[in-house]
C-alpha positions in Angstrom: 0.0 0.0 0.0 1.0 3.6 -0.5 -0.4 7.0 0.6 -0.1 10.4 -1.0 0.5 13.2 -0.4 2.7 12.6 2.6 2.4 16.4 3.3 -1.4 16.5 3.4 -3.8 19.3 4.0 -7.3 17.9 3.2 -7.5 14.4 1.6 -5.2 11.5 1.9 -5.3 9.1 -1.0 -4.7 5.4 -0.5 -3.4 3.1 -3.2 -3.0 -0.6 -3.4 -0.4 -2.2 -5.7 -2.3 -5.5 -5.7 -5.9 -6.6 -5.9 -6.3 -6.2 -2.2 -9.0 -3.7 -1.2 -8.3 -1.5 1.8 -11.1 -2.1 4.4 -9.6 -0.5 7.5 -7.7 2.7 8.1 -6.5 4.0 11.4 -4.7 7.3 11.9 -2.9 7.8 15.2 -0.9 10.6 16.8 2.7 10.2 17.8 1.4 9.3 21.3 -0.7 6.5 19.8 -4.0 8.2 20.3 -6.5 6.9 17.8 -7.9 9.9 15.9 -9.6 8.4 12.8 -10.8 4.8 12.6 -12.6 3.8 9.4 -14.0 0.5 8.3 -15.4 0.3 4.8 -15.5 -2.0 1.8 -13.0 -0.2 -0.4 -11.3 2.9 1.1 -9.6 5.1 -1.4 -9.3 8.4 0.5 -9.6 9.8 3.9 -10.5 13.4 4.9 -7.9 14.6 7.4 -8.9 18.3 7.3 -10.1 18.1 11.0 -6.6 17.1 12.3 -4.3 19.8 13.7 -1.0 20.2 11.9 1.6 17.6 13.0 3.0 14.1 12.4 0.7 11.1 12.3 0.8 7.4 11.5 -1.6 5.7 9.1 -2.2 2.0 9.4 -3.8 0.5 6.3 -5.3 -3.0 6.4 -6.9 -5.2 3.7 -7.4 -8.3 5.9 -4.6 -10.1 4.0 -1.8 -7.5 4.6 -1.2 -4.2 6.4 1.2 -1.4 6.3 2.0 1.7 8.3 3.0 5.1 6.9 4.0 8.5 8.3 2.2 11.6 7.2 2.6 15.3 8.0 -0.6 17.3 8.3 0.0 20.9 7.2 
């Protein structure tokens, strides 16, 4: 999985390099506080406009595989 842009203001786009569909996205603060937790059938973007500027971790899960990415909210 990949995310873009890593310097994000409004919408975070999520891409899968395989046929796996993203069905769970969790965005946490550096202190591991869960701020966004989304379950859906095929997630392609996440609205992060309500987050304050800072560094966050994005966990992406398809049920078969998962990955964690760092983003910076500007």
